[in-house]
C-alpha positions as CSV (number, residue, x, y, z in Angstrom):
1,M,384.5,156.5,83.5
2,K,381.1,157.8,83.7
3,V,378.6,156.5,86.6
4,F,375.3,156.9,84.6
5,A,374.4,156.6,81.2
6,P,373.7,160.1,79.6
7,M,370.6,159.1,77.6
8,V,368.2,156.3,77.8
9,E,365.5,155.3,75.5
10,L,362.4,154.2,77.3
11,P,360.4,152.4,74.4
12,G,357.4,154.0,73.1
13,L,357.2,156.5,75.8
14,A,360.1,158.9,76.3
15,V,364.0,159.5,76.2
16,A,365.4,160.1,79.5
17,E,368.3,162.5,79.5
18,L,370.8,162.8,82.5
19,V,370.3,166.3,84.0
20,S,372.4,165.8,87.2
21,V,374.2,163.5,89.4
22,K,374.0,164.0,93.3
23,K,375.9,162.5,95.7
24,R,374.4,161.1,98.9
25,P,375.9,159.7,102.0
26,K,375.8,156.3,101.0
27,G,375.9,156.5,97.4
28,M,374.9,158.6,94.1
29,V,371.7,159.3,92.5
30,G,371.3,159.9,88.7
31,V,368.6,162.3,87.8
32,Y,366.8,161.9,84.3
33,R,364.4,164.1,82.8
34,L,361.7,162.5,80.7
35,Q,360.9,163.9,77.1
36,P,357.8,162.3,75.7
37,T,358.3,160.5,72.1
38,D,354.6,159.9,71.9
39,P,352.9,162.7,73.9
40,V,349.3,161.0,73.6
41,Q,350.6,157.8,75.0
42,Y,353.0,159.5,77.6
43,V,349.7,161.5,78.9
44,S,347.6,158.5,79.1
45,R,350.1,156.4,80.7
46,F,351.4,158.7,83.2
47,G,348.3,161.2,83.7
48,D,346.5,159.7,86.9
49,S,349.3,157.8,88.0
50,Q,351.1,160.3,90.3
51,A,350.2,158.3,93.5
52,F,352.7,155.8,92.7
53,F,355.5,158.4,92.3
54,R,357.8,158.3,95.1
55,Q,357.6,154.6,95.7
56,M,361.1,153.2,95.1
57,Y,361.6,150.0,93.0
58,S,364.7,147.8,94.1
59,P,364.5,144.5,92.4
60,A,368.0,143.8,93.7
61,P,370.4,145.3,96.4
62,G,372.7,148.1,95.0
63,L,370.5,149.6,92.7
64,W,367.0,151.5,92.9
65,A,364.7,153.7,90.8
66,T,361.8,156.1,91.6
67,F,359.7,158.6,89.4
68,S,359.0,162.2,90.9
69,V,357.7,165.5,90.0
70,P,359.7,168.3,91.4
71,E,357.6,171.1,93.2
72,D,358.9,173.8,91.0
73,D,358.3,172.4,87.5
74,D,355.7,169.8,86.0
75,E,358.2,167.6,84.2
76,L,358.5,164.1,85.1
77,E,361.9,162.9,86.8
78,L,363.4,159.5,86.9
79,H,365.8,159.1,89.6
80,V,368.3,156.1,89.8
81,G,370.1,155.3,92.7
82,L,373.6,153.5,93.1
83,E,374.5,152.5,96.6
84,G,378.3,153.2,97.6
85,P,379.3,149.4,98.2
86,F,377.7,148.3,95.2
87,G,379.3,151.0,92.9
88,V,382.8,150.1,94.5
89,A,382.1,146.6,93.5
90,L,381.3,147.5,90.1
91,L,384.4,149.7,89.7
92,E,386.7,146.9,91.1
93,A,385.2,144.1,88.9
94,N,385.8,146.4,85.9
95,K,389.5,146.8,86.8
96,S,390.4,143.3,87.9
97,L,388.6,141.8,84.7
98,K,390.2,144.7,82.9
99,G,387.1,145.5,81.3
100,S,386.5,148.4,79.1
101,A,383.0,149.8,80.3
102,E,382.7,153.3,79.9
103,V,379.6,153.4,82.1
104,L,379.0,152.0,85.6
105,V,375.0,152.0,85.1
106,P,374.6,151.5,81.2
107,D,371.5,152.5,79.6
108,Y,369.8,149.1,79.4
109,Q,369.9,148.8,83.3
110,V,368.5,152.3,83.6
111,R,365.8,151.2,81.0
112,A,365.1,148.0,83.1
113,L,364.6,149.7,86.2
114,A,362.3,152.5,84.8
115,M,360.2,149.9,82.9
116,G,360.3,147.5,85.9
117,F,358.8,150.2,88.1
118,L,356.1,150.9,85.8
119,D,355.3,147.5,85.4
120,K,355.2,146.8,89.2
121,C,352.9,149.9,89.7
122,G,350.5,149.0,86.9
123,V,351.4,152.1,85.0
């Protein structure tokens, strides 16, 4: 079973591709690299909005998202965090319900976190 969806479409903006998964003391973080689908709209939407990056968006306990630009690169990244207890609960629920989920955090959840973050920040 995978933890994060490998690819996520952000409608009209970009495709987010999972480039790494980092273990943290209290959970995991999936790092997605954004590839613009419409470069003009992408630049107009994200061009002047870097002040909002590094804020966290967590509409419910257990999952959070943030955008960042790495110091060594100018490509925008989406970070999606899964807190340990929440991840364990998802795994246990999938097992006890005899679910067949292939991914703990599917593409629609990553999309909802990303688009919710952008909406909250007015981007």
